[in-house]
C-alpha positions as CSV (number, residue, x, y, z in Angstrom):
1,Y,105.7,103.5,106.4
2,V,102.4,104.7,105.1
3,M,101.6,104.4,101.4
4,V,98.4,105.9,100.0
5,I,97.2,104.8,96.5
6,P,94.1,106.9,95.8
7,S,93.4,105.3,92.4
8,R,93.0,101.9,94.2
9,Q,91.3,103.4,97.3
10,L,94.1,101.8,99.2
11,V,96.1,102.7,102.3
12,I,99.0,100.4,103.2
13,V,100.7,100.7,106.6
14,R,103.8,98.9,107.6
15,R,105.0,99.0,111.2
16,G,108.2,97.6,112.5
17,E,111.9,97.8,112.5
18,D,114.5,96.5,110.0
19,P,116.9,94.2,111.7
20,G,120.6,95.2,111.5
21,T,121.6,96.3,108.0
22,A,118.5,94.8,106.3
23,R,116.6,97.3,104.1
24,F,112.8,97.1,103.7
25,D,111.7,97.6,100.1
26,I,108.5,99.6,100.6
27,A,107.9,100.0,96.8
28,R,108.0,96.2,96.3
29,F,105.8,95.6,99.4
30,A,103.2,98.1,98.2
31,A,103.2,96.6,94.7
32,D,102.8,93.1,96.1
33,V,99.9,94.1,98.3
34,A,98.2,96.0,95.5
35,A,98.6,93.0,93.2
36,A,97.1,90.7,95.7
37,L,93.9,92.7,96.0
38,P,91.0,92.8,93.5
């Protein structure tokens, strides 16, 4: 996944596979990363 958030001057890249039937929530991940940064 690649998520670009121009208003925050932020690019988030997530690499990897989801094991089995697990689903990765990219929206939640991006929100958590953005919230953790100043």
